[in-house]
C-alpha positions as CSV (number, residue, x, y, z in Angstrom):
1,M,38.6,29.4,-44.6
2,T,35.9,28.4,-42.0
3,N,32.6,29.1,-42.4
4,Q,32.6,31.2,-39.3
5,Q,35.1,33.7,-40.2
6,F,32.8,35.0,-42.8
7,A,29.8,34.4,-41.1
8,E,31.3,36.9,-38.4
9,R,32.4,39.5,-40.6
10,L,29.2,39.5,-42.6
11,Q,27.3,39.8,-39.4
12,Q,29.1,42.6,-38.2
13,L,29.4,44.6,-41.3
14,R,25.6,44.3,-41.7
15,K,24.9,45.4,-38.2
16,K,27.2,48.3,-38.8
17,K,25.2,49.4,-41.4
18,G,22.3,49.1,-39.8
19,I,20.3,46.9,-42.2
20,T,18.3,44.0,-42.1
21,Q,19.0,40.5,-43.2
22,R,16.2,40.7,-45.4
23,K,17.4,44.4,-47.0
24,L,21.1,43.0,-47.4
25,G,19.6,39.9,-49.0
26,F,17.4,42.0,-51.3
27,E,20.6,44.1,-52.1
28,L,22.5,40.8,-52.9
29,Y,19.5,39.0,-54.7
30,L,19.4,36.6,-52.4
31,T,16.6,35.6,-49.6
32,Q,16.7,36.3,-46.0
33,N,17.2,32.9,-45.3
34,S,20.2,32.5,-47.3
35,I,21.7,35.8,-45.3
36,S,20.8,34.0,-42.3
37,Q,22.3,30.7,-42.9
38,F,25.7,32.3,-43.9
39,E,25.6,34.5,-40.9
40,N,25.0,31.3,-38.9
41,G,28.0,29.5,-40.6
42,K,25.6,26.8,-42.3
43,R,26.6,28.0,-45.9
44,H,29.9,28.5,-47.4
45,P,29.9,31.7,-49.9
46,D,31.4,31.1,-53.4
47,C,33.8,33.3,-55.1
48,R,31.1,35.4,-56.9
49,L,29.4,35.9,-53.2
50,L,32.6,37.3,-51.9
51,V,32.9,39.6,-54.4
52,L,29.3,40.7,-54.1
53,V,29.7,41.4,-50.5
54,A,32.9,42.8,-50.7
55,D,31.7,45.5,-53.3
56,Y,28.6,45.9,-51.3
57,F,30.2,46.9,-48.0
58,N,33.6,48.6,-49.6
59,V,35.9,46.2,-47.9
60,S,38.3,43.6,-49.3
61,V,38.1,40.0,-49.9
62,D,40.6,39.3,-47.6
63,Y,38.8,41.3,-45.0
64,L,36.0,39.2,-45.2
65,L,37.9,36.2,-44.8
66,Q,39.5,37.6,-41.8
67,R,43.2,37.1,-43.4
68,T,43.6,41.2,-42.4
69,D,41.8,43.2,-40.0
70,N,42.2,46.2,-42.3
71,P,39.2,46.7,-44.0
72,H,40.1,49.1,-46.6
73,L,41.0,48.1,-50.3
74,I,44.5,48.8,-51.2
75,K,44.7,50.8,-54.1
């Protein structure tokens, strides 16, 4: 995984939901600056954050990592 893959998906999902970086940071217990760094590819998410983001947006971790273009969780 590259930082850019996660960065692109995170920004797409956030914008699609119509929320600010500040609001997303609040929801995930992060700062707006942290969200900005993730979206700019300057920070790399750990496993805990990947799961939090996937749960928040109701998508799979594979979707966040661009391993699939299907955002839906397989049940």
